C-alpha positions in Angstrom: 283.0 100.8 358.6 280.4 103.5 358.7 283.0 106.1 359.6 285.4 104.9 356.8 282.6 105.0 354.3 281.7 108.5 355.3 285.3 109.8 355.0 285.6 108.2 351.5 282.4 109.9 350.3 283.6 113.2 351.7 286.9 112.9 349.9 285.2 112.1 346.6 282.9 115.1 346.9 285.9 117.4 347.6 287.9 116.1 344.6 284.9 116.6 342.4 284.5 120.2 343.7 288.2 121.0 343.0 287.9 119.5 339.5 284.9 121.8 338.7 286.8 124.9 339.9 290.0 124.3 337.9 290.4 126.2 334.6 289.9 124.4 331.4 293.6 124.3 330.6 294.9 123.6 334.1 295.7 120.0 333.2 297.6 121.0 330.1 300.2 123.4 331.4 303.3 123.0 329.2 306.4 121.5 330.6 309.9 121.9 329.0 309.9 118.4 327.6 306.7 119.1 325.7 308.1 122.3 324.3 311.5 120.8 323.4 309.7 118.0 321.6 309.0 120.4 318.8 311.6 123.1 319.4 314.7 120.9 319.7 315.7 121.5 316.1 315.9 117.7 315.4 312.7 117.6 313.4 313.8 120.0 310.7 312.9 123.5 310.2 309.9 124.7 312.3 307.7 127.2 310.5 304.3 128.8 310.9 302.3 130.9 308.6 303.1 134.6 308.7 301.9 137.8 307.0 301.1 138.1 303.3 301.1 134.3 302.9 304.7 133.9 303.9 306.0 131.5 306.4 307.9 132.5 309.5 310.6 130.4 311.1 310.5 129.6 314.8 313.5 129.3 316.9 315.1 126.0 317.8 316.6 125.3 321.2 319.2 122.6 321.7 318.1 120.6 324.7 321.7 119.7 325.7 322.8 123.3 325.8 319.6 124.4 327.5 320.2 121.8 330.1 323.6 123.3 331.0 322.4 126.9 331.0 321.6 129.1 334.0 317.9 128.8 333.0 317.8 125.0 332.9 315.5 124.7 335.9 313.0 127.2 334.6 309.8 126.5 332.6 309.8 127.8 329.1 306.3 129.3 329.8 307.7 131.3 332.8 309.3 133.6 330.2 307.0 133.0 327.2 303.9 133.9 329.0 301.9 134.2 325.7 301.9 130.4 325.4 299.3 128.9 327.7 298.1 125.6 326.2 299.0 122.7 324.0 296.0 121.5 322.2 295.9 118.5 319.8 297.1 120.5 316.9 300.8 121.1 316.9 300.7 124.8 316.9 297.3 125.5 318.4 299.0 127.2 321.4 299.8 130.1 319.1 296.5 131.8 318.7 297.5 133.9 315.7 300.6 132.7 313.9 300.8 135.9 311.9 301.6 137.9 315.1 305.0 137.6 316.8 304.9 136.7 320.4 305.5 139.3 323.0 309.2 140.1 323.5 310.5 138.4 326.6 311.6 141.1 329.1 314.8 139.7 330.6 315.6 142.9 332.6 312.3 143.2 334.4 312.3 139.5 335.3 315.8 139.6 336.9 315.1 142.9 338.7 311.9 141.6 340.2 313.7 138.4 341.3 316.4 140.5 343.0 313.9 142.8 344.7 312.0 139.8 346.1 315.3 138.3 347.2 316.3 141.5 349.1 312.8 141.7 350.7 313.2 138.2 352.0 316.6 138.9 353.4 318.3 136.3 351.2 320.6 138.7 349.2 323.8 137.0 350.6 322.6 133.7 349.4 322.2 134.8 345.8 325.1 137.3 345.2 325.2 136.5 341.4 321.6 137.7 341.1 322.7 141.0 342.6 325.5 141.3 340.0 322.9 140.8 337.3 320.7 143.5 338.7 323.7 145.9 338.7 324.5 144.9 335.1 320.9 145.7 334.1 321.1 149.2 335.7 324.4 149.8 333.8 322.8 148.5 330.6 319.9 150.9 330.9 322.3 153.8 330.8 324.5 152.4 328.1 324.8 153.1 324.4 323.2 149.7 323.6 320.0 150.6 325.4 319.3 153.7 323.3 316.7 153.4 320.5 318.2 152.1 317.2 318.5 154.8 314.5 316.8 152.5 311.9 314.1 151.2 314.1 313.1 153.3 317.1 311.1 150.5 318.6 314.2 148.5 319.2 317.3 149.2 321.2 320.8 149.2 319.6 321.3 145.8 321.3 319.1 143.8 323.6 320.2 141.1 326.1 319.6 138.3 323.6 321.8 139.9 321.0 324.8 139.2 323.2 323.5 136.4 325.4 321.8 133.3 323.9 319.3 133.1 326.8 318.6 129.4 326.1 322.2 128.4 326.4 323.7 131.3 328.5 326.1 130.2 331.2 329.2 132.1 332.1 331.8 129.5 333.1 333.8 129.8 336.3 336.9 132.0 336.3 340.3 130.3 335.6 338.6 127.3 334.0 339.2 126.0 330.5 335.6 126.6 329.6 335.9 130.2 330.8 338.9 130.7 328.5 337.0 129.3 325.6 334.1 131.6 326.4 336.3 134.7 326.4 337.9 133.7 323.1 334.4 133.8 321.5 333.5 137.3 322.7 334.9 139.2 319.7 332.8 137.1 317.3 329.7 137.7 319.4 330.2 141.4 319.2 331.5 141.7 315.7 329.8 139.0 313.6 326.3 140.6 313.5 326.9 144.2 314.5 330.5 145.5 314.5 331.9 143.9 311.4 334.4 146.6 310.5 335.8 146.7 314.1 336.0 143.0 314.2 338.1 143.0 311.0 340.5 145.6 312.4 340.7 143.8 315.7 341.5 140.4 314.1 344.6 142.0 312.5 345.7 143.7 315.7 348.1 142.3 318.3 345.2 141.6 320.6 343.2 139.8 317.9 346.2 137.8 316.7 346.9 136.6 320.3 343.2 135.8 320.6 342.5 133.9 317.4 345.8 132.4 316.5 347.6 132.2 319.8 344.4 131.2 321.7 345.6 133.4 324.5 342.4 134.1 326.5 344.2 136.8 328.5 344.5 139.0 325.4 342.1 141.9 325.4 338.6 141.3 324.0 335.8 143.8 323.4 334.4 143.7 327.0 337.8 144.5 328.5 337.9 147.9 326.9 334.3 148.7 326.4 333.0 146.9 329.5 330.2 144.3 329.2 327.1 146.2 330.1 327.9 149.9 330.7 329.0 150.5 327.2 329.2 154.2 326.4 329.6 156.3 323.3 333.2 156.1 322.3 333.3 159.8 321.5 332.1 160.8 324.9 334.2 161.9 327.8 333.1 159.0 330.0 334.5 156.4 327.7 337.7 158.3 327.0 338.4 158.6 330.7 337.6 155.0 331.6 339.3 153.3 328.6 342.8 154.2 329.8 342.2 152.5 333.2 340.8 149.5 331.3 344.0 149.3 329.3 345.9 149.6 332.5 344.2 146.6 334.0 346.5 144.6 331.7 349.3 147.1 331.2 349.8 148.2 334.8 353.4 149.5 334.4 352.6 151.4 331.2 349.5 153.0 333.0 351.7 154.1 335.9 354.3 155.8 333.6 351.5 157.3 331.5 349.9 158.8 334.6 353.3 160.6 335.4 353.0 162.5 332.1 351.1 165.7 331.5 348.6 163.7 329.4 348.0 161.3 332.2 347.7 163.8 335.0 345.1 165.8 333.1 343.2 162.6 332.5 343.4 161.7 336.2 341.9 165.0 337.0 338.8 164.1 334.9 339.5 166.0 331.7 339.3 164.1 328.4 341.0 166.3 325.9 344.6 165.1 326.3 346.0 162.0 324.6 344.7 158.6 325.8 346.1 155.2 325.0 344.0 154.9 321.8 345.1 158.3 320.5 348.7 157.0 320.2 348.3 153.3 319.8 345.0 153.1 317.9 341.9 151.3 319.1 340.9 148.1 317.4 344.0 147.9 315.1 346.7 148.1 317.7 350.1 146.8 316.5 353.4 146.2 318.2 355.8 149.1 318.3 358.3 147.4 316.0 355.6 146.8 313.4 356.2 149.4 310.5 352.4 150.0 310.3 352.1 150.8 314.0 351.1 154.3 314.9 353.9 154.6 317.3 356.7 153.1 315.2 359.7 155.4 314.5 358.5 156.3 311.1 354.9 157.1 312.1 355.4 158.6 315.6 355.6 162.2 314.5 352.4 161.9 312.4 350.6 160.4 315.4 351.8 163.3 317.7 350.8 165.9 315.1 347.3 164.6 314.9 346.8 166.5 318.2 349.7 168.9 318.2 348.7 171.1 315.3 347.5 174.7 314.8 343.9 173.7 314.2 343.7 172.4 317.7 345.4 175.4 319.1 348.7 173.7 319.8 352.1 174.4 318.3 353.4 171.9 315.7 355.9 169.6 317.3 359.4 169.5 315.7 361.2 166.3 314.7 363.3 166.3 317.9 360.1 165.7 319.9 360.0 162.1 318.6 362.4 160.9 321.2 360.1 162.0 324.0 359.4 159.0 326.3 355.7 158.8 327.0 356.3 155.8 329.2 359.7 156.8 330.6 360.6 155.0 333.8 362.8 156.7 336.3 363.8 153.3 337.8 365.0 151.7 334.6 368.5 152.9 333.8 369.0 150.5 330.8 366.1 151.9 328.9 365.9 155.5 330.1 369.4 156.5 331.4 368.7 160.3 331.2 365.5 160.0 333.2 367.1 157.7 335.8 370.0 160.2 336.3 367.7 163.2 336.6 365.6 161.3 339.2 368.7 160.3 341.2 370.0 163.9 341.3 366.7 165.2 342.6 366.2 162.4 345.2 369.7 163.0 346.6 369.1 166.7 346.7 365.8 166.3 348.5 367.1 163.8 351.0 370.3 165.7 351.8 368.6 169.1 352.2 365.7 167.8 354.4 368.0 165.5 356.4 370.3 168.4 357.4 367.8 171.2 357.9 365.1 169.1 359.7 367.8 167.9 362.1 368.9 171.5 362.5 365.3 172.5 363.2 364.7 169.7 365.7 367.8 170.5 367.6 367.1 174.2 367.6 363.6 173.7 368.9 364.9 171.4 371.6 367.5 173.9 372.8 365.3 177.0 372.8 362.4 175.0 374.4 364.8 173.8 377.1 366.1 177.3 377.8 362.5 178.6 377.9 361.6 176.2 380.6 364.7 177.1 382.6 363.8 180.7 382.5 360.4 179.7 384.1 358.4 182.1 381.9 360.9 185.0 382.0 361.4 186.7 378.6 364.5 185.7 376.6 365.4 189.4 376.1 366.5 191.2 379.2 364.8 194.6 379.5 368.0 196.4 380.7 370.1 194.9 377.8 370.4 198.3 376.0 371.0 201.9 377.2 368.0 203.7 378.6 368.0 206.2 375.7 367.5 203.4 373.2 364.6 201.7 374.9 361.4 201.8 372.9 363.3 202.5 369.7 363.5 200.3 366.7 366.2 199.7 364.1 365.5 199.5 360.4 366.0 196.0 359.1 364.3 195.9 355.8 363.4 198.7 353.5 359.9 199.1 351.9 361.3 197.8 348.6 362.6 194.6 350.2 359.2 194.1 352.0 357.2 194.6 348.8 359.5 192.2 346.9 359.2 189.6 349.7 355.4 189.9 349.6 355.2 189.5 345.8 357.6 186.5 346.1 355.5 184.9 348.8 352.1 185.5 347.0 353.4 184.3 343.6 354.9 181.2 345.1 351.7 180.3 346.9 349.7 180.8 343.6 352.3 178.6 341.8 351.8 176.0 344.5 348.0 176.1 344.3 347.9 175.8 340.5 350.7 173.3 340.3 349.7 170.9 343.0 346.6 169.4 341.2 348.9 168.3 338.4 351.5 166.9 340.8 349.0 165.0 342.8 346.0 164.4 340.4 344.8 161.3 342.2 344.2 163.0 345.6 340.6 163.9 346.4 341.2 167.7 346.6 343.0 167.9 343.3 339.9 167.8 340.9 338.0 170.2 343.2 340.8 172.8 343.1 341.1 172.4 339.3 337.4 173.0 338.9 337.6 176.0 341.1 340.4 177.4 339.0 338.3 177.0 335.9 340.0 173.9 334.5 343.5 173.1 333.3 343.6 175.8 330.6 342.7 178.6 333.1 345.0 177.1 335.8 347.8 177.0 333.3 347.4 180.6 332.4 347.3 181.6 336.1 350.4 179.4 336.8 352.4 181.0 334.0 351.4 184.6 335.0 352.5 183.8 338.6 355.7 182.4 337.2 356.4 185.5 335.3 355.8 187.6 338.4 358.0 185.4 340.4 360.8 185.5 337.8 360.3 189.3 337.4 360.8 189.9 341.1 363.9 187.7 341.0 365.5 189.5 338.1 364.5 192.9 339.4 366.3 192.0 342.7 369.4 191.2 340.7 369.4 194.5 339.0 368.6 196.3 342.2 371.5 194.7 344.0 374.0 195.3 341.1 373.0 199.0 341.0 373.5 199.2 344.8 376.9 197.5 344.6 378.0 199.7 341.7 377.1 202.9 343.7 379.1 201.7 346.7 381.8 199.8 345.0 384.6 201.6 346.8 383.3 200.6 350.2 381.7 197.3 349.3 383.4 194.2 350.6 382.5 190.8 349.1 383.1 189.0 352.4 382.3 191.9 354.6 379.7 192.0 357.4 377.0 193.5 355.2 377.5 191.0 352.3 375.2 188.0 351.7 378.2 186.1 350.3 378.9 183.0 352.5 382.3 183.2 354.2 384.5 181.4 356.7 382.7 183.0 359.7 379.4 181.4 358.6 381.0 178.0 358.9 382.3 178.8 362.4 378.9 180.1 363.4 377.2 176.9 362.2 379.6 174.8 364.3 379.1 177.0 367.3 375.4 176.7 366.8 375.5 172.9 366.9 377.7 173.1 370.1 375.0 175.3 371.6 372.3 172.8 370.6 374.1 170.2 372.6 374.9 172.5 375.5 378.6 172.5 374.8 379.0 176.2 374.3 377.2 179.6 374.3 374.8 180.8 371.6 376.9 182.3 368.9 376.8 186.0 368.2 375.7 186.8 364.6 376.5 189.6 362.2 373.9 191.2 360.0 373.1 188.0 358.1 373.2 184.5 359.7 374.3 181.4 357.9 370.7 180.1 357.6 369.5 183.5 356.2 372.2 183.3 353.6 371.1 179.9 352.6 367.5 181.1 352.3 368.8 183.9 350.1 370.9 181.8 347.8 368.5 178.8 347.5 366.2 180.7 345.2 369.1 181.3 342.8 369.3 177.5 342.3 365.6 177.0 342.6 364.5 179.7 340.2 367.1 178.5 337.7 366.0 174.9 337.8 362.3 175.5 338.1 362.4 178.5 335.6 364.4 176.8 332.9 362.5 173.5 333.1 359.2 175.3 333.1 360.2 177.4 330.1 361.1 174.2 328.2 357.7 172.7 328.9 356.0 175.9 328.2 357.6 176.2 324.7 358.0 172.6 323.4 357.9 173.7 319.8 360.8 176.1 320.2 363.1 173.9 322.4 362.2 170.7 320.5 363.6 172.2 317.4 367.2 171.8 318.7 366.9 169.6 321.8 366.1 165.9 321.9 362.7 164.8 323.2 363.9 163.2 326.4 364.8 166.7 327.6 361.1 167.2 328.3 361.0 164.1 330.5 364.0 165.4 332.4 362.5 168.9 332.6 359.3 167.5 334.1 361.3 165.7 336.8 363.4 168.8 337.7 360.4 171.1 337.7 358.2 169.0 339.9 360.7 167.8 342.4 362.4 171.2 342.8 359.0 172.8 343.3 358.3 170.1 346.0 361.6 170.9 347.7 360.9 174.7 347.6 357.4 174.4 349.0 358.2 171.9 351.8 361.4 173.8 352.8 359.7 177.2 352.9 356.7 176.0 354.8 358.6 174.0 357.4 362.2 175.1 357.8 361.8 178.8 356.8 358.6 179.1 358.8 360.3 177.6 361.8 363.4 179.8 361.6 361.4 182.9 361.4 358.1 182.2 363.3 357.8 178.9 365.0 360.9 178.5 367.2 360.1 179.1 370.9 361.8 182.6 370.9 359.6 183.8 368.0 356.4 181.9 368.2 353.8 182.5 367.0 354.8 185.2 364.5 357.8 187.4 363.7 356.6 190.6 362.0 359.9 192.3 361.1 359.5 191.4 357.4 356.1 193.2 357.5 356.9 196.2 359.6 360.5 196.5 358.4 361.9 197.1 362.0 362.4 195.4 365.3 363.3 196.6 368.7 366.9 197.4 369.7 366.7 194.8 372.4 365.7 192.1 370.0 368.3 193.3 367.5 371.0 193.0 370.1 369.8 189.5 371.1 369.6 188.1 367.5 372.5 190.0 365.9 374.9 190.7 368.8 378.0 191.0 366.6 376.3 193.6 364.3 375.0 195.5 367.3 378.4 195.8 368.8 380.0 196.7 365.5 377.4 199.6 365.0 377.9 200.7 368.6 381.7 200.8 368.2 381.4 202.7 364.9 378.8 205.1 366.2 376.4 204.1 363.5 373.7 202.5 365.6 371.9 205.7 366.7 371.8 206.9 363.1 369.8 203.9 362.2 367.2 204.1 365.0 363.6 204.8 364.1 360.4 205.0 366.0 358.4 201.9 366.7 355.6 201.1 364.2 352.2 202.4 365.0 349.6 200.2 366.6 347.6 200.1 363.4 350.7 199.1 361.3 351.6 196.4 363.8 348.0 195.0 363.8 347.9 195.0 360.0 351.3 193.3 359.9 350.1 190.6 362.2 346.9 190.0 360.2 349.0 189.8 357.0 351.6 187.5 358.6 349.0 185.1 360.1 347.1 185.0 356.8 350.3 184.0 354.9 351.2 181.4 357.4 347.7 179.9 357.4 347.7 179.7 353.6 351.2 178.3 353.6 350.4 175.6 356.2 347.2 174.7 354.3 349.2 174.2 351.1 351.8 172.2 353.1 349.1 169.9 354.5 347.7 169.3 351.0 351.2 168.5 349.7 351.7 166.1 352.6 348.4 164.4 351.8 349.4 164.0 348.2 352.9 162.8 349.0 351.8 160.1 351.5 348.9 159.0 349.4 351.3 158.4 346.5 354.0 156.5 348.4 
């Protein structure tokens, strides 16, 4: 008994001590029931005295909505820290009713909660809180977070302007409540702030589907502007992101838009070309068949001319331009037959060309590599293959004029490839970097066109040069003679003999001055320059060609220009490089195009039929020249290896772009 009595007295003393150390208001900390007893809105309007003798209304909170919100388990005073007691008088917890309570800082609260969660290693348990923290960071950089122009002490929009913090609860995705919540977003944004935009939106196809059709999937404000990272609509950031936002619903239209010049420039990160809203409008988007639509037949030219006018440095587009297909699909024959046909022509051309020549390359490599192994390291050219008096001599293969033309051709083509690739593969990581290095699309376009003029100039100069040469020697010139580049029956025989040699069914054929693959290399640019040049000229001068050609011509020109350029680049840097440099007999470099000459021994091996013809006619010794100097040979090798390195680098970049896009 004495022990029990002692314990009881000790407990009483302890409780008394604790009671004395508690703050005066410790027993009167407010719970939510107490707060909602007044602030539930059921007792009429709740007011307190304000400044200048006027009353000030206090906010009402529906207990049912609050109970379903994400904050339902929190105490009111956890956010409203100014309120600390609840004395007998109903509003005694507000010390000075003329002063507004301190603004609740939603952002800081959520950020601190997330930081504590991360420190405790519980981030995976509360992923939604992490999303909120990211949204806050996005909001701080947004247009809404900037000081309001009328009241610098307030932001353009705070959390509570969009989210009713007492009832806020985003329903689960794909639920009826979520759909209902989405349908209300335009009203939340427009009712108090963006009234003009709301009115325009309500008359648009999106707004009609939203309000009348109750289609929750129709675009609402947050789909285009995002929810928290809202940026100034006149800024580049918004212009570049809004197209992707449109594409989240209109995926097929986005894909076809990105195939156009407008879309490719946008993908590279430049905002000055037309975006979805430039053509279709922003809040007042209407269906294409609506007479009031910006892209209807009657309004389309006015829409195009809003950008394509002299004030913006662009030529005015003619009426024919109206049939241009900004969303032309090369895989839809019914809607875009011209585009489909153009695409099929180019695909068949690419597949046929690469199938034949890559097979030819593979078989040639196999045969020469096999013979090289059989020779056990011995050279493929026998040292005693020519008379002693000719050893050490060279024969002139290409004149200086030809060599200069070849170099200009090669350099201009590489510049064309470098400046054109970023537009062809704008989504690849290297494309924006190259475009920035070139000074942007405007500068790259100028460089590209200058290189095109040089390329075409060399081509036409060569035509004139050849015609003059033929005219001077017209009496002795033979169209199908051994010196002619015109394909003949012998070329077909040589090709068949070459394939027999590939499979070990016959000897290596003896060629005349020009082989069948050299003739193909020669005549291919006639096709390529015509297709690339004409299509490029059409796109370069849309105002001129659009005056008498339909708009779909520009769609076709873009396909021909891009695909033919791809064919030329890949063929030159694979097949052409192999034929002249990479096959085992020539690896790693053939310098005849840079020095202009090669040894008589090599000449006899590569062009045995021509060698024998010149020997029989007594012309061979007249064409012999001294071997190039060591300095010239070294310079030729440096130049050759440099061009090959650049070419293979460009080829690698094209390959990355091609495989990334497939």
